C-alpha positions in Angstrom: 20.9 38.4 -72.5 17.5 36.9 -71.8 19.1 33.4 -71.9 22.0 34.3 -69.7 19.6 35.8 -67.1 17.4 32.7 -67.0 20.3 30.4 -66.7 22.0 32.3 -63.9 18.8 32.5 -61.8 17.8 28.9 -62.4 21.2 27.5 -61.5 21.4 29.6 -58.3 18.0 28.7 -57.0 18.3 25.0 -58.0 21.5 24.6 -56.1 20.0 26.3 -53.1 17.0 24.0 -53.2 19.2 20.9 -53.4 21.3 22.0 -50.5 18.8 23.6 -48.2 15.5 22.0 -48.9 12.8 24.6 -48.6 15.1 27.3 -47.3 15.9 29.2 -50.6 18.7 31.7 -50.6 20.6 32.6 -53.8 22.4 35.6 -55.3 22.6 35.9 -59.1 24.5 38.7 -60.9 23.4 40.1 -64.3 25.5 42.1 -66.7 22.6 44.4 -67.6 19.6 46.1 -66.3 17.2 44.0 -68.3 14.7 41.7 -66.5 12.6 38.9 -67.7 10.1 36.4 -66.2 11.8 33.4 -64.6 9.8 30.3 -63.8 11.2 27.8 -61.2 8.8 25.3 -59.7 9.1 24.5 -56.0 6.7 21.8 -54.8 6.3 21.6 -51.0 3.5 19.0 -50.9 2.9 15.4 -51.9 0.7 16.6 -54.8 1.2 18.5 -58.0 -1.1 21.6 -57.8 0.6 24.9 -57.5 -0.2 28.6 -57.3 1.7 31.7 -57.9 3.6 33.3 -55.0 5.3 36.7 -55.3 9.1 36.6 -54.9 11.4 39.6 -55.1 14.4 39.1 -57.4 17.0 41.8 -57.9 18.1 41.5 -61.6 19.6 44.8 -62.5 22.1 47.5 -61.5 19.3 49.9 -60.9 16.7 50.4 -58.2 13.7 49.6 -60.3 11.6 46.7 -59.2 8.8 44.8 -60.7 6.6 41.9 -59.4 7.3 38.4 -60.4 5.2 35.5 -59.3 6.9 32.4 -57.7 5.1 29.2 -56.8 5.6 27.7 -53.4 3.6 24.8 -52.1 3.7 25.0 -48.2 0.9 22.7 -47.1 0.1 19.0 -46.8 -2.5 19.4 -49.5 -2.4 19.8 -53.3 -2.9 23.5 -53.3 -0.3 26.3 -53.0 -0.4 29.9 -52.0 1.6 33.0 -52.7 4.6 33.5 -50.5 7.0 36.5 -50.7 10.6 35.4 -51.2 13.4 37.8 -52.0 16.2 36.8 -54.3 19.1 39.2 -55.1 20.3 38.5 -58.6 22.5 41.6 -59.3 25.1 43.8 -57.9 22.6 46.6 -57.6 19.4 47.1 -55.5 16.9 46.9 -58.3 14.5 43.9 -58.0 11.8 42.4 -60.0 9.4 39.6 -59.3 10.1 36.3 -61.0 7.8 33.2 -60.9 9.7 30.3 -59.2 8.2 27.0 -58.2 9.8 25.4 -55.1 9.4 21.7 -54.1 9.9 21.3 -50.3 8.4 17.9 -49.6 6.5 16.9 -46.4 9.6 15.3 -45.0 11.5 18.6 -45.2 8.9 20.7 -43.4 8.8 18.9 -40.1 11.1 21.5 -38.5 8.4 24.0 -39.3 5.3 22.0 -38.7 4.8 18.9 -36.6 1.8 16.6 -36.2 0.0 17.2 -32.9 -1.5 14.1 -31.4 -3.8 14.8 -28.4 -4.4 12.8 -25.3 -7.2 13.3 -22.8 -7.2 13.8 -19.0 -10.2 12.1 -17.5 -11.3 11.8 -13.9 -14.1 12.8 -15.7 -12.8 15.1 -18.3 -10.5 17.8 -16.7 -10.6 21.3 -18.1 -7.8 23.8 -17.5 -5.6 21.3 -15.7 -1.8 21.7 -15.7 0.1 19.0 -17.6 3.8 18.2 -17.1 5.6 15.6 -19.3 8.7 14.1 -17.8 11.4 11.8 -19.3 12.6 9.1 -16.9 16.4 8.9 -17.1 18.2 5.6 -16.7 18.8 6.3 -13.0 15.1 7.1 -12.4 15.6 10.9 -12.3 12.6 12.8 -13.8 13.5 15.5 -16.4 10.6 17.9 -17.2 10.2 18.2 -21.0 7.0 20.0 -21.7 4.1 21.8 -20.0 0.6 22.0 -21.3 -2.9 23.0 -20.2 -5.9 20.8 -20.9 -8.5 22.2 -23.2 -11.8 23.8 -22.1 -14.8 23.5 -24.5 -18.5 23.4 -24.7 -18.7 19.7 -25.4 -17.4 16.9 -23.2 -15.6 15.2 -26.1 -13.4 18.3 -26.5 -12.7 18.9 -22.8 -9.4 17.6 -21.3 -7.3 17.5 -24.5 -3.6 18.1 -24.5 -0.6 17.6 -26.8 1.2 14.4 -25.8 4.3 15.4 -27.9 4.4 12.0 -29.5 7.0 13.1 -32.0 9.6 13.6 -29.2 9.1 10.2 -27.6 11.9 7.6 -27.8 10.7 4.0 -28.0 12.8 2.5 -25.2 12.4 5.4 -22.8 9.8 5.8 -20.0 7.8 9.0 -19.8 5.6 10.3 -16.9 2.5 12.4 -17.6 1.3 14.4 -14.6 -2.0 16.1 -14.6 -2.8 18.5 -11.7 -5.8 20.6 -10.8 -8.5 21.7 -13.2 -12.2 21.2 -13.2 -14.0 17.8 -13.6 -16.9 18.1 -16.0 -18.1 14.5 -15.7 -17.6 13.6 -12.0 -20.0 10.6 -12.2 -18.6 9.3 -15.5 -22.0 9.1 -17.1 -20.8 10.6 -20.4 -22.8 13.8 -19.9 -21.5 17.3 -19.3 -22.0 18.3 -15.6 -23.9 21.6 -15.1 -21.5 22.5 -12.3 -17.9 21.2 -12.6 -16.1 19.6 -9.6 -12.9 21.3 -8.5 -10.0 19.0 -8.7 -7.3 19.6 -6.1 -5.4 16.4 -6.9 -3.1 14.7 -9.3 -3.4 11.8 -11.8 -0.3 10.3 -13.4 0.6 7.8 -16.1 3.9 6.2 -16.8 4.7 4.1 -19.9 7.4 3.5 -22.5 7.5 5.7 -25.6 6.8 2.7 -27.9 3.5 2.0 -26.0 2.5 5.6 -26.0 3.0 5.8 -29.8 1.1 2.6 -30.3 -2.1 4.0 -28.8 -1.5 7.6 -30.0 -4.6 9.7 -29.7 -6.4 7.1 -27.7 -4.2 7.8 -24.7 -6.2 8.7 -21.6 -4.6 9.7 -18.2 -7.2 8.5 -15.7 -7.6 7.3 -12.1 -6.5 3.9 -13.4 -3.1 5.1 -14.6 -2.8 6.8 -11.2 -3.5 3.7 -9.3 -1.0 1.8 -11.3 1.6 4.5 -10.8 1.0 4.4 -7.0 1.7 0.7 -7.1 5.2 1.2 -8.6 6.1 4.7 -7.3 8.6 3.2 -4.8 10.3 1.1 -7.5 10.6 4.3 -9.6 11.9 6.4 -6.8 14.3 4.0 -5.1 15.2 1.1 -7.3 14.6 2.1 -10.9 16.0 -0.3 -13.5 14.6 0.1 -17.0 14.8 -3.7 -17.7 13.0 -4.9 -14.6 10.7 -1.9 -14.4 8.7 -3.1 -17.4 7.8 -6.3 -15.6 7.0 -4.4 -12.4 4.7 -2.1 -14.3 2.9 -5.0 -16.0 2.4 -6.7 -12.6 0.9 -3.5 -11.2 -1.4 -3.2 -14.2 -2.8 -6.7 -13.6 -3.6 -5.7 -10.0 -5.8 -2.9 -11.1 -7.6 -3.7 -14.4 -8.7 -6.6 -16.6 -8.3 -6.9 -20.4 -9.6 -3.7 -21.9 -8.8 -4.0 -25.7 -9.8 -7.7 -25.9 -6.5 -9.0 -27.1 -6.3 -11.6 -24.4 -3.5 -9.8 -22.6 -3.4 -7.3 -19.7 -0.7 -4.8 -20.4 0.4 -1.2 -20.8 -2.0 -0.7 -23.8 -5.0 -1.6 -21.7 -3.9 0.8 -19.0 -3.3 3.7 -21.4 -6.7 3.4 -23.2 -8.8 2.8 -20.1 -11.9 5.1 -20.3 -13.6 5.7 -17.0 -16.9 6.4 -18.8 -16.9 3.0 -20.6 -14.5 0.6 -18.8 -15.3 1.0 -15.1 -16.7 -2.6 -15.0 -13.3 -3.9 -16.0 -11.5 -2.8 -12.9 -10.7 -5.6 -10.5 -13.4 -6.0 -7.8 -11.4 -4.3 -5.1 -11.2 -1.0 -7.0 -14.6 -1.5 -8.7 -16.2 -1.2 -5.3 -14.2 1.9 -4.5 -14.7 4.0 -7.6 -16.5 6.8 -5.8 -13.9 6.8 -3.0 -11.1 6.9 -5.5 -12.5 9.9 -7.3 -13.5 11.7 -4.1 -10.0 11.1 -2.7 -8.3 12.4 -5.8 -10.5 15.5 -6.0 -9.5 16.3 -2.4 -5.8 16.1 -3.4 -5.1 12.9 -1.5 -3.5 9.6 -2.6 -6.2 6.8 -3.1 -4.0 3.9 -2.4 -3.1 5.2 1.0 -6.7 5.6 2.0 -8.0 2.1 1.4 -8.5 -0.2 4.2 -8.4 -3.9 3.2 -10.7 -4.6 6.1 -14.2 -4.9 4.8 -16.0 -5.7 8.1 -15.9 -7.7 11.3 -18.1 -9.5 13.8 -16.8 -9.8 17.3 -17.6 -13.3 18.4 -15.5 -12.8 21.5 -12.1 -14.1 22.5 -10.4 -17.4 21.4 -11.9 -17.6 17.9 -10.0 -20.5 16.3 -11.5 -21.5 12.9 -13.8 -20.3 10.1 -15.4 -22.1 7.2 -17.7 -20.7 4.5 -20.9 -22.2 3.1 -20.6 -23.3 -0.5 -22.7 -20.4 -1.7 -20.5 -17.9 0.2 -23.4 -16.4 2.1 -22.6 -17.7 5.6 -19.5 -18.1 7.8 -19.3 -20.8 10.4 -17.0 -19.8 13.3 -15.5 -22.0 16.0 -14.5 -20.6 19.3 -12.1 -22.5 21.4 -14.4 -22.5 24.5 -17.6 -24.3 23.6 -19.2 -22.2 20.9 -20.2 -22.7 17.3 -21.5 -19.5 15.6 -23.2 -18.9 12.2 -22.8 -15.5 10.6 -24.5 -13.9 7.6 -21.8 -12.5 5.4 -23.9 -11.3 2.4 -22.9 -7.8 3.3 -19.2 -7.9 4.1 -19.4 -4.5 5.7 -22.1 -5.6 8.2 -21.8 -9.3 9.1 -24.8 -10.4 11.2 -25.0 -13.3 13.6 -27.7 -15.8 12.6 -27.4 -18.4 15.3 -25.1 -20.4 17.5 -24.8 -23.6 19.5 -22.7 -24.4 22.5 -20.5 -27.5 22.5 -19.1 -29.6 25.3 -15.4 -29.5 24.3 -12.9 -27.1 22.8 -14.0 -26.3 19.2 -11.0 -26.4 16.9 -12.1 -27.3 13.4 -15.1 -27.4 11.1 -16.1 -29.2 7.9 -19.4 -28.8 6.0 -21.5 -31.2 4.1 -21.7 -30.5 0.3 -25.3 -29.3 0.7 -24.5 -27.1 3.7 -27.1 -28.9 5.9 -24.6 -30.4 8.3 -21.5 -29.2 10.1 -18.9 -31.6 11.4 -16.9 -30.1 14.4 -13.6 -31.3 15.8 -14.5 -30.6 19.4 -11.3 -31.3 21.3 -11.8 -33.9 24.1 -15.5 -34.3 23.0 -14.4 -35.8 19.7 -16.4 -35.4 16.5 -19.8 -33.6 16.8 -22.3 -33.5 14.0 -24.7 -30.5 13.8 -27.8 -29.9 11.8 -27.5 -26.4 10.2 -30.4 -26.6 7.8 -32.0 -23.9 9.8 -29.0 -21.7 10.5 -30.9 -19.6 13.1 -31.4 -22.7 15.2 -28.5 -25.2 14.8 -29.0 -28.5 16.7 -26.8 -31.4 17.6 -27.5 -34.6 15.6 -24.9 -36.9 17.0 -21.3 -37.3 18.1 -18.4 -39.8 18.3 -15.8 -39.7 21.1 -12.5 -40.2 19.2 -10.6 -40.9 22.5 -7.9 -38.3 21.7 -8.3 -34.5 21.3 -10.0 -33.8 18.0 -8.1 -30.9 16.3 -9.3 -30.9 12.7 -11.7 -32.7 10.4 -12.2 -33.2 6.7 -14.8 -35.1 4.7 -14.6 -37.6 1.9 -16.0 -36.3 -1.4 -19.1 -38.5 -1.2 -19.8 -37.2 2.4 -19.8 -40.7 3.9 -16.6 -40.5 5.9 -15.0 -38.0 8.3 -11.2 -38.0 8.8 -10.3 -36.6 12.2 -6.8 -35.4 13.3 -7.1 -36.6 16.9 -4.1 -35.4 18.7 -2.1 -38.1 20.4 -4.6 -40.7 19.0 -3.4 -40.0 15.4 -5.8 -40.2 12.5 -9.3 -41.6 13.0 -11.7 -42.5 10.2 -15.4 -42.2 11.1 -18.5 -43.4 9.2 -21.0 -40.5 9.1 -23.7 -42.2 6.9 -25.9 -42.1 9.9 -25.3 -38.6 11.3 -27.1 -39.4 14.5 -24.9 -42.4 15.2 -21.4 -41.9 13.7 -19.1 -45.0 14.1 -15.4 -45.6 13.9 -14.2 -47.3 10.8 -10.5 -47.4 11.5 -7.5 -45.4 12.8 -3.7 -45.0 12.3 -1.1 -44.1 14.8 0.8 -41.2 13.3 3.6 -41.4 15.9 3.0 -37.8 17.0 0.2 -35.4 17.8 -2.1 -35.1 14.8 -3.3 -31.5 14.5 -4.5 -31.1 10.8 -5.6 -33.4 8.0 -6.0 -33.0 4.2 -7.1 -35.5 1.6 -5.8 -36.2 -1.9 -8.2 -35.3 -4.7 -9.0 -39.0 -5.3 -9.6 -39.6 -1.6 -7.1 -42.4 -1.3 -4.5 -40.7 0.8 -4.7 -38.5 4.0 -1.9 -36.0 4.8 -1.7 -35.5 8.5 0.3 -32.6 10.1 2.0 -33.6 13.3 2.5 -30.9 15.9 6.2 -31.4 16.4 7.7 -33.2 13.5 6.4 -32.8 10.0 3.6 -34.8 8.4 2.7 -38.4 7.5 0.9 -39.8 4.5 -1.7 -42.4 5.2 -3.3 -44.8 2.7 -7.0 -44.6 3.5 -8.3 -46.6 0.5 -9.2 -49.2 3.0 -11.0 -47.2 5.7 -11.0 -50.2 8.1 -7.2 -50.4 7.9 -5.5 -47.1 7.2 -1.8 -47.6 6.8 1.2 -45.3 6.9 2.9 -44.8 3.5 5.6 -42.4 4.3 6.6 -39.4 6.4 8.5 -36.1 6.2 10.4 -35.0 9.3 10.9 -31.4 10.3 12.6 -30.5 13.6 10.0 -27.9 14.4 6.4 -27.4 15.1 4.3 -28.2 12.0 1.0 -26.4 12.0 -0.8 -27.3 8.8 -0.4 -29.2 5.5 -2.3 -29.1 2.2 -1.8 -31.0 -1.1 -1.7 -29.8 -4.7 -4.7 -30.9 -6.8 -2.5 -33.2 -8.8 -1.3 -34.9 -5.7 2.4 -34.4 -6.4 3.3 -31.7 -3.9 2.5 -31.1 -0.2 2.7 -27.6 1.3 3.3 -27.4 5.0 4.0 -24.6 7.4 6.0 -24.6 10.5 7.2 -22.2 13.2 10.8 -22.0 12.0 10.9 -22.7 8.3 7.8 -20.9 7.1 6.4 -22.5 3.9 8.0 -25.9 2.9 7.2 -27.6 -0.4 7.6 -31.3 -0.5 7.5 -33.7 -3.5 5.0 -36.4 -2.5 4.7 -38.1 -5.9 6.4 -41.1 -4.3 5.0 -41.4 -0.8 7.8 -43.8 0.3 10.5 -41.3 -0.7 9.5 -37.8 0.1 11.8 -35.0 -1.1 12.0 -31.3 -0.2 11.5 -29.2 -3.3 12.0 -25.7 -1.7 11.0 -23.5 1.1 10.0 -19.8 1.6 10.8 -18.2 4.9 8.1 -15.8 6.1 10.2 -14.3 8.9 7.5 -15.3 11.4 5.9 -18.4 12.8 3.6 -19.7 10.1 0.3 -21.0 11.3 -1.6 -22.2 8.3 -1.5 -22.5 4.5 -4.2 -22.5 1.9 -3.8 -22.8 -1.9 -5.6 -20.7 -4.5 -8.1 -22.5 -6.8 -5.6 -22.5 -9.7 -2.8 -23.7 -7.5 -0.4 -20.9 -8.3 -0.5 -19.1 -4.9 -0.1 -20.2 -1.3 -1.7 -18.1 1.4 0.4 -18.3 4.5 -1.0 -17.0 7.8 1.8 -15.8 10.1 1.8 -15.4 13.8 2.7 -11.7 13.5 -0.5 -10.6 12.0 0.4 -11.1 8.4 -1.1 -12.9 5.5 1.7 -13.6 3.0 0.7 -14.5 -0.5 3.5 -16.7 -2.1 3.7 -17.3 -5.8 4.2 -21.1 -6.2 3.7 -21.3 -9.9 7.4 -22.4 -9.9 7.5 -24.7 -6.9 11.3 -24.8 -7.0 11.4 -21.0 -6.6 8.5 -19.7 -4.5 8.5 -15.9 -4.2 6.5 -13.3 -2.3 3.5 -12.0 -4.3 2.2 -9.6 -1.7 1.5 -9.2 2.0 -1.6 -8.1 4.0 -1.7 -7.0 7.6 -4.3 -9.1 9.5 -6.0 -8.8 12.9 -3.9 -9.6 15.9 -3.5 -13.3 16.7 -5.2 -14.6 13.5 -5.7 -18.4 13.9 -7.8 -19.6 10.9 -8.5 -18.4 7.4 -11.0 -19.2 4.6 -11.4 -17.7 1.2 -14.3 -16.7 -1.0 -14.8 -18.8 -4.1 -13.7 -16.0 -6.3 -10.6 -15.4 -4.3 -11.3 -11.7 -3.5 -12.0 -12.0 0.2 -10.3 -13.6 3.1 -12.3 -14.5 6.3 -10.0 -14.6 9.3 -10.7 -16.1 12.7 -8.9 -13.8 15.1 -8.1 -14.8 18.6 -9.2 -11.5 20.0 -11.3 -9.9 17.3 -13.6 -12.7 16.2 -14.4 -12.8 12.5 -12.7 -10.3 10.3 -13.2 -9.9 6.6 -10.4 -8.4 4.4 -10.3 -7.6 0.7 -7.5 -9.4 -1.1 -8.6 -8.8 -4.7 -5.8 -6.3 -5.2 -2.7 -8.4 -4.7 -0.6 -5.7 -3.1 0.0 -3.8 0.1 1.5 -0.5 1.1 5.2 -0.9 1.3 7.6 1.1 3.4 11.1 2.4 3.1 12.5 -0.3 5.3 12.2 -2.1 8.6 14.3 -3.7 11.2 13.1 -6.5 13.5 14.3 -5.5 16.9 13.6 -9.0 18.4 11.5 -7.6 21.2 8.1 -5.8 21.2 8.9 -2.3 19.9 6.9 0.1 22.1 8.2 3.6 21.2 10.9 5.3 19.2 13.0 8.5 19.7 15.4 10.1 17.3 18.8 11.7 17.8 18.9 15.4 17.1 20.9 14.9 13.9 18.4 12.3 12.6 21.0 9.6 12.2 20.1 7.3 15.0 16.8 5.8 16.3 16.4 4.6 19.9 13.8 1.9 20.2 12.1 1.0 23.5 11.8 -2.7 22.8 9.7 -4.1 25.6 11.4 -7.1 27.2 14.4 -6.5 24.9 15.2 -3.2 26.5 16.8 -0.4 24.4 17.9 -0.9 20.8 20.0 1.7 19.1 19.7 1.8 15.3 21.8 3.6 12.6 19.1 5.2 10.3 21.5 7.4 8.3 20.5 5.4 5.2 16.8 4.7 5.7 16.9 1.9 3.1 19.6 0.0 4.9 19.2 -0.1 8.7 21.6 -1.8 11.1 21.8 -2.2 14.8 24.5 -0.2 16.6 24.0 -1.5 20.1 21.5 -2.4 22.8 20.8 -2.5 26.5 18.8 -5.3 28.0 16.8 -3.6 30.7 15.4 -5.6 33.7 11.7 -5.2 33.1 9.6 -3.8 30.2 11.0 -0.8 28.4 8.2 1.4 27.0 9.8 4.7 26.3 13.2 6.4 25.9 13.9 10.2 26.2 17.3 11.6 25.1 19.3 14.4 26.7 19.8 17.5 24.6 23.5 16.6 24.0 22.6 13.1 23.0 24.9 11.4 25.5 22.3 10.0 27.9 19.0 8.0 27.5 16.3 7.9 30.1 14.2 4.8 30.0 10.8 4.2 31.4 11.2 0.6 32.4 7.9 -0.5 33.9 8.2 -1.8 37.5 11.9 -1.0 37.4 11.1 2.7 37.2 13.5 5.2 35.6 16.9 4.1 34.2 19.7 6.4 33.1 22.1 5.2 30.4 25.3 6.6 29.0 24.9 6.4 25.2 28.0 8.4 24.2 29.2 5.1 22.7 26.1 3.7 20.9 27.8 0.3 20.5 28.1 0.0 24.3 25.4 1.8 26.3 26.0 1.5 30.0 23.8 2.2 33.0 24.8 5.2 35.2 21.9 5.5 37.5 18.2 4.6 38.2 15.2 5.5 40.4 12.4 3.2 41.3 9.2 5.2 40.8 7.1 2.6 42.8 4.5 2.3 40.0 5.1 1.1 36.5 7.0 3.7 34.5 5.4 4.1 31.0 6.8 7.4 29.7 9.4 10.0 30.5 9.6 13.7 29.4 12.6 15.9 30.2 12.6 19.6 31.3 14.1 22.1 28.9 17.2 22.4 31.0 17.6 18.6 31.3 17.6 18.6 35.1 14.2 17.0 35.7 12.4 13.9 34.4 8.6 13.7 34.5 7.5 10.1 34.6 4.1 8.8 33.7 4.0 6.0 36.3 0.7 4.2 35.5 -1.4 3.8 38.6 1.1 5.9 40.6 0.3 9.0 38.5 3.0 11.6 37.8 6.4 11.4 39.4 9.0 14.2 39.1 12.7 13.2 39.4 15.7 15.3 39.8 18.3 14.1 37.3 20.8 16.9 37.6 23.1 14.2 38.9 22.4 11.3 36.5 24.2 8.9 38.7 21.9 9.6 41.6 18.4 10.5 40.5 16.1 11.6 43.4 12.4 12.2 43.7 11.2 15.8 43.8 7.4 15.3 44.0 4.5 13.3 42.7 0.7 13.5 42.1 -1.7 10.6 42.0 -3.8 11.4 38.9 -6.6 8.9 39.8 -6.4 7.1 36.5 -3.4 5.3 34.9 -0.8 7.6 33.5 0.5 6.4 30.2 2.0 9.5 28.7 3.1 13.1 29.6 3.7 16.3 27.5 5.1 19.5 28.9 4.2 23.1 28.1 6.9 25.1 26.3 7.5 27.2 29.4 7.8 24.1 31.6 5.0 25.1 34.0 2.4 22.6 33.1 2.3 18.8 32.5 -0.5 17.3 30.3 -1.1 13.6 31.2 -2.9 10.9 29.2 -4.5 9.3 32.1 -6.3 6.2 30.6 -9.9 6.1 31.7 -9.7 9.6 33.2 -8.8 11.3 29.9 -6.5 14.3 30.0 -5.2 15.7 33.3 -3.4 19.1 33.5 -1.0 19.6 36.3 0.8 22.7 37.5 4.5 21.8 37.9 5.9 25.2 38.4 6.9 23.9 41.9 8.2 20.4 41.1 8.1 19.5 44.8 4.4 20.2 45.0 2.6 19.4 41.7 -1.1 20.5 41.7 -3.9 19.4 39.5 -5.4 22.3 37.5 -8.1 20.6 35.5 -9.1 17.5 33.5 -11.3 16.4 30.6 -12.9 13.0 30.4 -12.3 11.9 26.8 -14.7 8.9 27.0 -12.1 6.6 25.5 -8.8 5.4 27.0 -6.2 8.2 26.8 -2.8 6.7 25.8 -0.9 9.6 24.4 -1.0 13.4 24.1 0.8 16.0 22.0 0.4 19.8 22.2 0.1 22.5 19.5 3.1 24.8 19.2 1.2 27.7 20.8 0.1 25.5 23.7 -3.6 26.2 23.2 -4.6 22.8 22.0 -4.1 19.2 23.1 -4.3 16.2 20.8 -5.2 13.1 22.7 -4.8 9.5 21.4 -7.9 8.1 23.0 -7.9 4.4 22.2 -11.2 3.2 20.8 -12.4 6.8 20.8 -9.9 7.9 18.2 -8.2 11.3 18.2 -9.7 14.0 20.5 -8.8 17.7 20.0 -9.2 19.9 23.1 -8.9 23.6 23.8 -6.6 23.9 26.8 -6.1 27.7 26.7 -7.9 27.7 30.1 -6.7 24.5 31.9 -9.5 24.9 34.5 -12.1 24.8 31.7 -11.0 22.5 29.0 -13.3 22.4 25.9 -13.6 19.8 23.2 -13.0 21.2 19.7 -13.4 18.1 17.6 -12.6 14.4 17.1 -11.5 11.9 14.5 -13.3 8.6 14.9 -11.0 5.7 14.0 -11.9 2.1 13.1 -8.9 1.1 15.1 -7.3 1.7 18.5 -5.3 5.0 18.6 -2.2 4.7 20.9 -0.1 7.7 20.2 -0.1 11.0 18.3 2.6 13.2 16.9 2.0 16.6 15.1 3.7 17.8 11.9 6.0 20.7 12.4 3.6 23.1 10.8 0.7 21.8 12.9 -1.5 20.9 10.0 -1.4 17.1 10.4 -1.6 14.5 13.1 0.3 11.2 12.7 -1.5 8.5 14.7 -0.1 5.2 15.8 -3.2 3.1 15.1 -2.7 -0.4 16.2 -3.7 -2.7 13.3 -4.1 0.1 10.8 -0.5 1.2 11.2 0.3 4.9 10.7 -2.8 7.1 10.0 -2.4 10.7 8.8 -5.1 13.2 9.8 -5.7 16.7 8.5 -6.2 18.9 11.6 -6.2 22.4 9.9 -9.9 22.6 11.0 -9.9 21.2 14.6 -13.7 21.0 14.6 -13.6 18.6 11.7 -10.3 16.5 11.4 -10.3 14.3 8.3 -8.2 11.3 7.3 -5.6 12.0 4.6 -3.9 8.6 4.3 -2.6 5.6 6.1 0.4 3.3 5.9 -0.3 -0.2 7.1 2.5 -1.7 9.1 2.8 -5.5 9.4 2.0 -5.8 13.1 0.4 -3.2 15.4 1.7 0.4 15.5 2.3 1.7 19.1 4.3 4.9 18.5 5.3 7.2 15.7 7.6 10.2 15.5 8.7 12.4 12.6 12.1 13.3 11.2 13.2 16.9 11.6 12.3 17.7 8.0 8.9 15.9 8.3 9.7 13.7 5.3 9.9 10.4 7.2 7.9 8.7 10.0 9.5 6.2 12.4 7.0 3.7 13.7 7.4 1.4 16.6 5.6 -1.7 15.4 5.0 -4.2 18.1 5.9 -7.2 16.0 7.9 -5.7 13.1 10.2 -3.6 15.2 11.2 -0.2 13.7 9.5 0.8 10.4 10.6 3.8 8.5 7.9 5.2 6.2 8.5 7.7 3.4 5.9 10.4 3.7 6.9 12.0 0.3 6.8 9.0 -1.9 4.1 10.3 -4.2 5.3 14.0 -4.2 6.6 14.2 -7.8 
């Protein structure tokens, strides 16, 4: 009996163990009521030690039970503990405890226990922050997988921990970790616990492949660096996700933020994922290294850092017609040439506060500068005055040493490496070589007729060849090995205006820019047989080109306020690396020796310094170049069409139903300068403010064929038009003619009802919701309020001098506040509840010129058209203290901005880029 009992129980349990691993379930039937001790060994660890665990075994037909120990090892160690397991071995209810040892190895227990690998959230360390882990699907859709909360503790090393769920990660799948809120316990990243934590209202994110996350395991840190990288590629993730190409995009973004962190010689995902703000801050690229405090403050406030950075570091207004800039070899001084008789030296040690050191007037039109290697002399191409040599040893008091009249119009100058010769691009006089050994008495060595107007010159690295850009038709190569007899070796013809040419360090390629073709790369290894290698169209008239020190990038300065960085590492396939918006009418450019700053000579702004260390720029949904000068934009009520007032190009109607793919529906070429368009409520008519042509009424029921149905000459210069609620009246801001009210009940025959001369220059008008008052942005007179309850007799109620130049105005939904776009004075917020006693509530001071303002539908944000800065978003929840939330830099200069009905998109009229559509929700995952 004892033997049969043992065999039955053993076989039953053994089979269960084999089939089910650690889940033991067996039923054994005995013939009798006898029981005996049964020993089965179940090992659940990698080791051999066991301990006894009580298991209930029913072995009889009776109800009696007794305790029998069973051994179960349930840990990863060598010890075991007692675990109750019930085994029914009879047909009856009686049980007894029988010792059984169960082996359920580590592999078989993963369903019960999993290894927890922790990551850390660090701004400083964030306690009690919300964590969401997403899987990125193949179409870019984010699927939430897990939610966690970061740890709170008494020591900094234990704060901010969370389970990264590494066991669920698939190697070839991307995952997004999102950390929101919490408290920052090391806000200054000094490695010490802050006595008072900083409230975090923002979000930091990290995106990476499962394989990379597994590789770094518990060294994974979600930080402001992973957030900055995420912001670089958010648009790619949201609109154009492709798993194959996204990896490359991600690596490119990482290289624009950090340097090598782990010391393996590569900059990749692993560097990003282990970046520790407390130890690695010095390994950010310079652009972000300088902005660490701003980055953290911005994140703490709940804003997006990348939208708050201005690439403009500083500026110095040298006045109009600034043409050229050169830097001293030590990078501490900028030498600026103004077209009209001025040479200025500026201290640029502090990029944020450039200071004028000295200046010297010249007799001609200063166009180009070269410096001696010791920075003691400047050689100036001075137009009709030829070559002028200046002593700049004392930069506070530059003096003229000598000059040489080159007979033509000196446009550019470069020096031989030994500093003994100057090569002058001398307009119609071609190339002139000047001996400058005696700076007080420069003399001509030789010249070469370039058969065209020479406007720029570069030398080969060995100094034997000069590459001369000709204004109208390409460039020529001149052999200057014999200075007394420079001879033409070859030429490359382009049927367009050539503005600049530079040569690669190995002398095999020339890079020229022209008004039509953009950047053109030419093989010059055989000067007698020049061959085009490739070209890159910059969609704008290119003015100049400069190469990076390593020769892998070309910096092209465009005429539409853009600096395009082109990757030329493969000359046969140049591609855009990034783009920066530059000051209006940029003419010349120079770069710091480390390649992190660009110094721009701006026609109207003087010297402007921008940071280019982060090779990127804020991108937009899409844009459409309207061919004219986009001045304002209005949307159809259904949000599918945009009506662009396009300056001398009239009205352009765009299909915007797919914001990523815009196309033109139709246009109307107005007579004068169209600055604004208002739409009738039924969307069938457009009312144009057309400058000296006044008010024009168009039938737009067929967008492909808008036709004029009526007009009214307002006598002044119509700038803006607002329609009454019932659509029977048009209120025209008529510049120096003030406000004009026009009856449009018969669109084919508009007639004047009344007018009021506002004393200033009326640029914009907004109406109160009840239609009884008009609020006019009146240029130097600020805001003017007019009673229009009797349209035949408008009466001024009050005004407020905003001290800037009022261009635009928008009203709060309750009509108690006016928001004035006040030019150089920024945004001014006024209490207009009593029109006869207007009171200033607050202001937002901008670094740029504010031209228009639109309010969000909930009245918490103001969207400013901010000239060079593009679209600027300001928090106006506290009117006494409006603060900047973010900005989106358009290519040219933003003149107007309106919001979509759902507030998710902004439509910007950009003077040079046409219509820009900006996604305001890009980072709202």
